[in-house]
C-alpha positions as a Python dict, from the first residue, in 0.01 Angstrom:
ca = {
    (1, 'M'): (0, 0, 0),
    (2, 'G'): (49, -228, 344),
    (3, 'H'): (-177, -372, 564),
    (4, 'L'): (-253, -300, 919),
    (5, 'L'): (-465, -548, 1194),
    (6, 'K'): (-742, -348, 1326),
    (7, 'I'): (-1084, -403, 1540),
    (8, 'H'): (-1406, -242, 1375),
    (9, 'A'): (-1655, -362, 1631),
    (10, 'V'): (-1704, -638, 1904),
    (11, 'N'): (-1534, -976, 1777),
    (12, 'D'): (-1480, -768, 1418),
    (13, 'V'): (-1119, -766, 1367),
    (14, 'R'): (-972, -707, 1026),
    (15, 'L'): (-674, -716, 818),
    (16, 'D'): (-718, -353, 629),
    (17, 'A'): (-513, -239, 345),
    (18, 'Y'): (-341, 61, 517),
    (19, 'E'): (-126, 350, 385),
    (20, 'R'): (148, 415, 645),
    (21, 'P'): (168, 813, 765),
    (22, 'E'): (473, 992, 633),
    (23, 'P'): (726, 1010, 930),
    (24, 'G'): (827, 1348, 1057),
    (25, 'P'): (1212, 1472, 1166),
    (26, 'K'): (1160, 1323, 1526),
    (27, 'D'): (1046, 972, 1388),
    (28, 'V'): (1162, 640, 1270),
    (29, 'V'): (1028, 395, 1072),
    (30, 'V'): (1077, 16, 1149),
    (31, 'K'): (1016, -266, 889),
    (32, 'M'): (844, -521, 1131),
    (33, 'K'): (1013, -878, 1168),
    (34, 'A'): (817, -1027, 1428),
    (35, 'C'): (567, -967, 1654),
    (36, 'G'): (349, -1198, 1915),
    (37, 'I'): (-24, -1228, 1957),
    (38, 'C'): (-106, -1104, 2347),
    (39, 'G'): (-393, -1181, 2563),
    (40, 'S'): (-504, -831, 2569),
    (41, 'D'): (-515, -831, 2189),
    (42, 'L'): (-793, -1100, 2237),
    (43, 'T'): (-964, -929, 2501),
    (44, 'Y'): (-972, -562, 2297),
    (45, 'I'): (-1114, -766, 2025),
    (46, 'K'): (-1377, -935, 2267),
    (47, 'V'): (-1460, -594, 2379),
    (48, 'G'): (-1463, -419, 2038),
    (49, 'G'): (-1133, -229, 2120),
    (50, 'M'): (-1076, 108, 2254),
    (51, 'P'): (-1179, 344, 2011),
    (52, 'R'): (-1113, 728, 2104),
    (53, 'E'): (-1385, 857, 1952),
    (54, 'P'): (-1739, 637, 1822),
    (55, 'G'): (-1709, 454, 1512),
    (56, 'G'): (-1337, 452, 1545),
    (57, 'T'): (-1088, 149, 1510),
    (58, 'T'): (-818, -8, 1722),
    (59, 'A'): (-522, -91, 1576),
    (60, 'L'): (-338, -414, 1731),
    (61, 'G'): (8, -543, 1796),
    (62, 'H'): (238, -418, 2067),
    (63, 'E'): (511, -697, 2089),
    (64, 'G'): (698, -615, 1794),
    (65, 'A'): (1078, -634, 1663),
    (66, 'G'): (1211, -517, 1342),
    (67, 'E'): (1488, -329, 1116),
    (68, 'I'): (1503, 26, 1118),
    (69, 'M'): (1434, 161, 756),
    (70, 'F'): (1403, 526, 814),
    (71, 'V'): (1533, 779, 1070),
    (72, 'G'): (1413, 1126, 1084),
    (73, 'S'): (1668, 1430, 1074),
    (74, 'D'): (1619, 1503, 1454),
    (75, 'V'): (1679, 1143, 1578),
    (76, 'A'): (1980, 1069, 1762),
    (77, 'D'): (2167, 740, 1777),
    (78, 'I'): (1955, 519, 1559),
    (79, 'S'): (2055, 418, 1235),
    (80, 'V'): (1892, 265, 907),
    (81, 'G'): (1943, -129, 909),
    (82, 'Q'): (1965, -134, 1289),
    (83, 'A'): (1793, -462, 1465),
    (84, 'V'): (1549, -299, 1720),
    (85, 'I'): (1267, -376, 1979),
    (86, 'V'): (1000, -136, 2018),
    (87, 'N'): (881, -47, 2396),
    (88, 'P'): (511, 61, 2315),
    (89, 'M'): (455, 206, 2655),
    (90, 'N'): (686, 466, 2601),
    (91, 'T'): (568, 565, 2282),
    (92, 'P'): (334, 870, 2279),
    (93, 'S'): (53, 652, 2103),
    (94, 'Y'): (90, 340, 2310),
    (95, 'I'): (140, 146, 2016),
    (96, 'G'): (-135, -138, 1982),
    (97, 'S'): (-314, -15, 2292),
    (98, 'G'): (-564, 257, 2167),
    (99, 'G'): (-331, 503, 1933),
    (100, 'P'): (-344, 497, 1575),
    (101, 'E'): (-60, 276, 1511),
    (102, 'G'): (-14, -90, 1572),
    (103, 'A'): (267, -344, 1491),
    (104, 'F'): (73, -575, 1325),
    (105, 'T'): (201, -377, 985),
    (106, 'E'): (446, -410, 762),
    (107, 'E'): (617, -116, 833),
    (108, 'L'): (569, 67, 1182),
    (109, 'L'): (565, 446, 1234),
    (110, 'V'): (744, 529, 1573),
    (111, 'R'): (679, 879, 1685),
    (112, 'E'): (952, 1085, 1887),
    (113, 'A'): (1154, 785, 1873),
    (114, 'R'): (1439, 781, 2152),
    (115, 'L'): (1714, 494, 2155),
    (116, 'G'): (1720, 340, 2515),
    (117, 'D'): (1332, 400, 2577),
    (118, 'S'): (1087, 370, 2299),
    (119, 'I'): (1355, 189, 2086),
    (120, 'L'): (1599, -76, 2204),
    (121, 'P'): (1869, -214, 2018),
    (122, 'I'): (1842, -617, 1985),
    (123, 'P'): (2160, -803, 2125),
    (124, 'D'): (2403, -926, 1855),
    (125, 'G'): (2312, -1300, 1773),
    (126, 'I'): (1957, -1280, 1894),
    (127, 'P'): (1679, -1333, 1635),
    (128, 'Y'): (1391, -1136, 1597),
    (129, 'D'): (1122, -1402, 1718),
    (130, 'I'): (1321, -1392, 2049),
    (131, 'A'): (1361, -1006, 2044),
    (132, 'A'): (983, -968, 1985),
    (133, 'M'): (951, -1186, 2350),
    (134, 'C'): (1061, -898, 2512),
    (135, 'E'): (750, -724, 2580),
    (136, 'P'): (554, -1026, 2748),
    (137, 'L'): (890, -1088, 2917),
    (138, 'A'): (881, -737, 3087),
    (139, 'V'): (553, -767, 3205),
    (140, 'A'): (632, -1108, 3385),
    (141, 'M'): (954, -977, 3509),
    (142, 'H'): (758, -674, 3678),
    (143, 'G'): (510, -935, 3822),
    (144, 'V'): (809, -1123, 3968),
    (145, 'N'): (965, -810, 4087),
    (146, 'R'): (622, -685, 4267),
    (147, 'A'): (622, -1034, 4454),
    (148, 'E'): (982, -920, 4571),
    (149, 'A'): (1102, -1248, 4470),
    (150, 'K'): (1452, -1347, 4542),
    (151, 'A'): (1675, -1673, 4588),
    (152, 'G'): (1516, -1917, 4789),
    (153, 'T'): (1142, -1697, 4791),
    (154, 'K'): (867, -1969, 4773),
    (155, 'L'): (635, -1865, 4502),
    (156, 'V'): (333, -1983, 4370),
    (157, 'I'): (218, -1860, 4006),
    (158, 'F'): (-168, -1915, 3898),
    (159, 'G'): (-200, -1944, 3493),
    (160, 'C'): (56, -2069, 3267),
    (161, 'G'): (-3, -1861, 2983),
    (162, 'P'): (293, -1661, 2784),
    (163, 'I'): (298, -1411, 3071),
    (164, 'G'): (267, -1685, 3362),
    (165, 'L'): (545, -1889, 3158),
    (166, 'G'): (762, -1586, 3185),
    (167, 'M'): (705, -1542, 3542),
    (168, 'V'): (821, -1920, 3606),
    (169, 'L'): (1127, -1829, 3396),
    (170, 'W'): (1257, -1541, 3581),
    (171, 'A'): (1163, -1678, 3930),
    (172, 'V'): (1355, -2013, 3867),
    (173, 'D'): (1655, -1802, 3737),
    (174, 'R'): (1657, -1621, 4059),
    (175, 'G'): (1625, -1934, 4233),
    (176, 'C'): (1317, -1946, 4377),
    (177, 'D'): (1116, -2231, 4468),
    (178, 'V'): (830, -2222, 4193),
    (179, 'I'): (498, -2401, 4193),
    (180, 'A'): (269, -2323, 3860),
    (181, 'L'): (-83, -2389, 3817),
    (182, 'D'): (-291, -2428, 3491),
    (183, 'L'): (-584, -2648, 3347),
    (184, 'A'): (-392, -2733, 3031),
    (185, 'E'): (-129, -2983, 3068),
    (186, 'E'): (55, -2876, 2771),
    (187, 'R'): (123, -2556, 2930),
    (188, 'L'): (209, -2725, 3283),
    (189, 'E'): (470, -2930, 3062),
    (190, 'R'): (639, -2596, 2941),
    (191, 'A'): (643, -2511, 3306),
    (192, 'R'): (820, -2811, 3416),
    (193, 'A'): (1086, -2776, 3161),
    (194, 'L'): (1147, -2450, 3282),
    (195, 'G'): (1167, -2597, 3625),
    (196, 'A'): (864, -2519, 3817),
    (197, 'K'): (655, -2799, 4010),
    (198, 'T'): (320, -2792, 3887),
    (199, 'I'): (-42, -2893, 4002),
    (200, 'N'): (-367, -2912, 3787),
    (201, 'P'): (-631, -2742, 4007),
    (202, 'S'): (-875, -2999, 3792),
    (203, 'K'): (-725, -3300, 3890),
    (204, 'E'): (-586, -3245, 4245),
    (205, 'D'): (-662, -3044, 4579),
    (206, 'A'): (-449, -2718, 4499),
    (207, 'I'): (-452, -2611, 4807),
    (208, 'A'): (-359, -2924, 5007),
    (209, 'R'): (-112, -2980, 4706),
    (210, 'I'): (72, -2632, 4778),
    (211, 'K'): (61, -2669, 5139),
    (212, 'Q'): (233, -3027, 5069),
    (213, 'L'): (481, -2874, 4807),
    (214, 'H'): (606, -2577, 5022),
    (215, 'G'): (543, -2674, 5366),
    (216, 'S'): (288, -2554, 5632),
    (217, 'E'): (282, -2384, 5953),
    (218, 'V'): (28, -2324, 6209),
    (219, 'Y'): (-62, -1944, 6319),
    (220, 'F'): (-344, -1844, 6505),
    (221, 'G'): (-494, -2157, 6525),
    (222, 'R'): (-495, -2205, 6134),
    (223, 'E'): (-253, -2450, 5919),
    (224, 'R'): (-113, -2212, 5648),
    (225, 'S'): (94, -2250, 5360),
    (226, 'S'): (488, -2147, 5398),
    (227, 'T'): (446, -2001, 5046),
    (228, 'D'): (580, -1624, 5068),
    (229, 'A'): (467, -1475, 4752),
    (230, 'Y'): (149, -1559, 4533),
    (231, 'I'): (103, -1425, 4165),
    (232, 'D'): (-235, -1446, 3996),
    (233, 'A'): (-188, -1436, 3596),
    (234, 'A'): (-465, -1644, 3559),
    (235, 'G'): (-757, -1457, 3665),
    (236, 'G'): (-981, -1712, 3821),
    (237, 'P'): (-1258, -1562, 4048),
    (238, 'S'): (-1173, -1819, 4336),
    (239, 'I'): (-804, -1731, 4318),
    (240, 'L'): (-808, -1439, 4597),
    (241, 'S'): (-995, -1634, 4852),
    (242, 'D'): (-796, -1950, 4811),
    (243, 'V'): (-473, -1741, 4870),
    (244, 'V'): (-640, -1558, 5150),
    (245, 'S'): (-711, -1882, 5322),
    (246, 'M'): (-389, -2029, 5302),
    (247, 'A'): (-178, -1749, 5328),
    (248, 'K'): (93, -1737, 5571),
    (249, 'Q'): (184, -1430, 5818),
    (250, 'H'): (311, -1140, 5591),
    (251, 'A'): (267, -1343, 5255),
    (252, 'R'): (235, -1121, 4920),
    (253, 'H'): (-52, -1160, 4678),
    (254, 'V'): (43, -985, 4323),
    (255, 'I'): (-289, -927, 4095),
    (256, 'T'): (-166, -897, 3733),
    (257, 'A'): (-466, -1046, 3559),
    (258, 'A'): (-716, -824, 3447),
    (259, 'Y'): (-1047, -890, 3620),
    (260, 'M'): (-1370, -731, 3453),
    (261, 'K'): (-1590, -795, 3775),
    (262, 'P'): (-1555, -748, 4133),
    (263, 'I'): (-1431, -1058, 4330),
    (264, 'E'): (-1485, -1151, 4683),
    (265, 'L'): (-1240, -1077, 4939),
    (266, 'P'): (-1279, -1270, 5279),
    (267, 'A'): (-1138, -1004, 5482),
    (268, 'G'): (-1216, -1152, 5825),
    (269, 'Q'): (-976, -1463, 5728),
    (270, 'M'): (-733, -1230, 5613),
    (271, 'L'): (-699, -1019, 5938),
    (272, 'T'): (-470, -1248, 6119),
    (273, 'S'): (-231, -1335, 5844),
    (274, 'E'): (-153, -908, 5793),
    (275, 'M'): (-94, -1053, 5409),
    (276, 'T'): (-50, -773, 5144),
    (277, 'I'): (-249, -745, 4800),
    (278, 'T'): (-130, -561, 4531),
    (279, 'T'): (-132, -562, 4144),
    (280, 'A'): (157, -530, 3864),
    (281, 'V'): (83, -387, 3531),
    (282, 'G'): (329, -298, 3233),
    (283, 'Y'): (698, -297, 3282),
    (284, 'P'): (787, 71, 3443),
    (285, 'T'): (1166, 6, 3424),
    (286, 'E'): (1221, -366, 3307),
    (287, 'F'): (1263, -374, 2923),
    (288, 'P'): (1641, -337, 2944),
    (289, 'D'): (1692, -583, 3203),
    (290, 'V'): (1489, -850, 2992),
    (291, 'V'): (1696, -741, 2657),
    (292, 'A'): (2050, -775, 2847),
    (293, 'A'): (1901, -1128, 2959),
    (294, 'M'): (1819, -1246, 2608),
    (295, 'P'): (2167, -1404, 2494),
    (296, 'R'): (2168, -1588, 2860),
    (297, 'L'): (1864, -1741, 2876),
    (298, 'E'): (1740, -1770, 2476),
    (299, 'K'): (1696, -2125, 2502),
    (300, 'E'): (1434, -2083, 2804),
    (301, 'I'): (1270, -1779, 2597),
    (302, 'R'): (1227, -2007, 2274),
    (303, 'S'): (1034, -2262, 2503),
    (304, 'I'): (754, -2020, 2559),
    (305, 'I'): (683, -1979, 2183),
    (306, 'S'): (468, -2237, 2064),
    (307, 'H'): (349, -2120, 1729),
    (308, 'H'): (534, -1941, 1442),
    (309, 'L'): (285, -1800, 1152),
    (310, 'P'): (335, -1536, 881),
    (311, 'F'): (175, -1188, 872),
    (312, 'E'): (-78, -1331, 589),
    (313, 'R'): (-200, -1594, 821),
    (314, 'I'): (-272, -1366, 1154),
    (315, 'M'): (-633, -1421, 1136),
    (316, 'E'): (-563, -1817, 1180),
    (317, 'G'): (-316, -1733, 1455),
    (318, 'L'): (-571, -1484, 1634),
    (319, 'E'): (-774, -1841, 1703),
    (320, 'V'): (-463, -2044, 1814),
    (321, 'A'): (-361, -1778, 2024),
    (322, 'A'): (-722, -1797, 2192),
    (323, 'T'): (-700, -2200, 2255),
    (324, 'P'): (-573, -2311, 2635),
    (325, 'Q'): (-272, -2534, 2467),
    (326, 'S'): (-136, -2263, 2251),
    (327, 'A'): (158, -2038, 2466),
    (328, 'K'): (308, -1755, 2268),
    (329, 'V'): (202, -1753, 1887),
    (330, 'M'): (445, -1541, 1700),
    (331, 'I'): (394, -1383, 1357),
    (332, 'E'): (670, -1294, 1144),
    (333, 'F'): (700, -1065, 847),
    (334, 'G'): (860, -1132, 508),
    (335, 'D'): (1188, -1325, 526),
    (336, 'A'): (1200, -1318, 883),
}
């Protein structure tokens, strides 16, 4: 008998006894080695999960890596003992985001498994905790891709949680000029170590400082920051209006934070900049690119992990992940 982390109601999350379903001919079972705690896990807990039916529960965990322990007879190119990363968005049940399976369990059933799609091999020599960073790093890469960031792009990233730090990592790696903002000094320190300039909006005038660091230009009678693109990975209600107020002509703003309430858009100010506001969600194509970069960026990826805890201490892990000082909290299984 194993265990599975499940949400039962608002702020009611439990490590339940769990009998893993028998795998079918198209399925694999992954012996879990590492799984990160995501901000969306904490959000799901706050809202009571995503039950398909009233009174239902939500299984948690979608940032997982482990070792293949069973392969169905119809599954090609996957073998027992293989070290793999699970792409939850490419599983039929969206593992950990509303389906019956969640990766916070000792043995994860992956239905209709396909190599290179829902299951990706871990590059040789990459440890499981780094491999389990693939999912949040793919979210981060997609945000940077949606910002159309390339070498020389002046980029501002709001929020230095695990996703924001991942964005800093990819943007710096591409040769962007990156400014990162957060209220927690510990997170800003990690962003600086990755190569970003940083601003703490509680201690300085963020808009003035961005203009100072990226330069400014006057257009239609208003001083605007020379920043090319902005990414909102924080979810602060004033971020959009701050960006609109300083955006230069054709600047791009990408919202990747989840807003539960409408936010204000000063459309009048936006008229003269012809800026673009768009969003980024998930990682439609980024998983393989992240896996390929792991051997080269292992040290930088490791710097985003702030805590390692064993699976039996996952409740403590959820509390740590909710603190503004923490970065990625990694849960590890067995001897991992």
